C-alpha positions in Angstrom: -28.3 85.5 111.2 -30.3 84.6 107.9 -27.5 83.5 105.2 -28.1 83.0 101.7 -26.0 80.6 99.5 -25.7 80.7 95.8 -24.2 78.2 93.6 -23.5 80.4 90.5 -23.7 78.4 87.1 -23.5 79.8 83.7 -27.3 78.8 82.7 -28.6 78.0 86.3 -28.0 79.0 89.8 -29.0 77.4 92.7 -30.1 79.2 96.1 -30.3 77.8 99.8 -30.9 79.6 103.0 -30.3 79.3 106.6 -32.6 79.4 109.5 -32.0 82.4 111.9 -30.1 79.9 114.3 -27.6 79.1 111.5 -28.2 75.4 112.1 -29.8 74.3 109.0 -29.4 74.9 105.2 -32.8 74.5 103.2 -33.0 74.8 99.5 -34.9 77.6 98.0 -34.9 77.2 94.3 -32.9 77.1 91.0 -33.0 80.0 88.7 -32.4 79.6 85.0 -30.9 82.9 84.1 -27.8 83.6 81.8 -28.0 87.3 82.0 -25.8 88.3 85.0 -27.7 91.7 85.6 -31.2 90.0 85.8 -29.7 87.1 88.0 -28.7 89.6 90.4 -31.8 91.8 90.6 -33.9 88.2 91.1 -31.3 87.3 94.1 -31.5 90.8 95.6 -35.4 90.4 95.6 -35.2 87.1 97.3 -32.6 88.3 99.7 -34.9 91.5 100.7 -38.2 89.2 101.1 -36.3 86.4 103.4 -34.3 89.2 105.2 -30.8 87.9 104.5 -28.0 89.5 106.4 -24.8 87.6 104.5 -24.4 86.0 101.2 -22.0 82.6 100.9 -21.0 82.4 97.3 -19.7 79.3 96.0 -15.8 79.7 94.7 -15.3 77.2 92.0 -11.5 76.6 92.6 -9.5 74.2 90.3 -8.5 70.9 92.1 -5.0 72.3 92.6 -6.3 75.4 94.5 -5.9 77.9 91.6 -8.5 80.1 90.3 -9.8 79.8 86.8 -12.2 81.7 84.6 -15.2 80.5 86.6 -13.8 81.7 89.9 -13.2 85.0 88.3 -16.9 85.3 87.3 -17.9 84.1 90.9 -15.9 86.9 92.5 -17.2 89.7 90.0 -20.7 88.4 90.8 -20.1 88.6 94.5 -19.0 92.4 94.1 -22.1 93.2 92.2 -24.2 91.6 94.9 -22.2 93.7 97.5 -22.9 96.8 95.5 -26.5 96.4 95.0 -27.3 95.2 98.7 -24.6 96.7 100.8 -24.3 93.1 102.3 -21.1 91.1 102.6 -20.3 88.3 100.4 -18.4 85.3 101.7 -16.5 83.3 98.9 -16.6 79.8 99.9 -14.7 76.9 98.3 -16.9 74.7 96.5 -14.7 72.0 95.1 -16.5 68.6 94.8 -20.0 70.2 95.9 -21.4 69.2 92.6 -20.0 65.3 92.9 -21.5 65.4 96.4 -25.0 66.6 95.3 -24.9 64.0 92.4 -24.3 61.3 95.0 -27.4 62.5 96.8 -29.5 62.6 93.8 -28.2 59.1 93.1 -29.6 58.0 96.4 -32.9 59.2 95.8 -33.0 58.0 92.3 -33.5 61.4 90.9 -32.9 61.2 87.3 -33.2 63.4 84.0 -34.9 66.6 83.9 -35.7 66.5 87.6 -32.3 66.0 88.4 -31.1 68.9 85.9 -33.6 71.2 87.7 -32.4 70.6 91.3 -28.6 69.7 91.3 -27.4 73.5 91.7 -29.9 73.7 94.5 -28.8 70.8 96.2 -25.1 72.0 95.7 -26.0 75.4 97.2 -27.4 73.6 100.4 -23.9 71.9 100.6 -22.0 74.9 100.1 -24.0 76.5 103.2 -24.2 73.4 105.5 -20.5 73.3 105.1 -20.2 77.2 106.0 -22.5 76.9 108.7 -20.5 73.8 110.2 -17.2 75.8 109.9 -18.7 78.6 112.0 -19.5 76.3 114.7 -15.9 74.8 115.0 -13.9 76.6 117.7 
């Protein structure tokens, strides 16, 4: 199954995709778009082109596990994607993925504008790989 992961942000949204065997998460791109309708249309187009069968959307929970304003926006965006595509959207806890992504980018000495352009996509890869790994566990 081909799965598309989304790290939804206010200004930028990162995308990652799985291979059909669900072993590997790979980066696609970061979309700079604030308008949710336009963003969803772009993601729907990418999903159709890549024959996506499932979405995994990062759910930004607070550190204590509660849901705040960002989580509410993510849920609403997930519902919008479901309506537009008929595909299921799995909400996946994304706590600390940006911290992990920053660590990876530090290791590769990615700084400045280049870092800003890719951190959301790296976060989407982490979200997706964590989801894929969880599906393999008995």
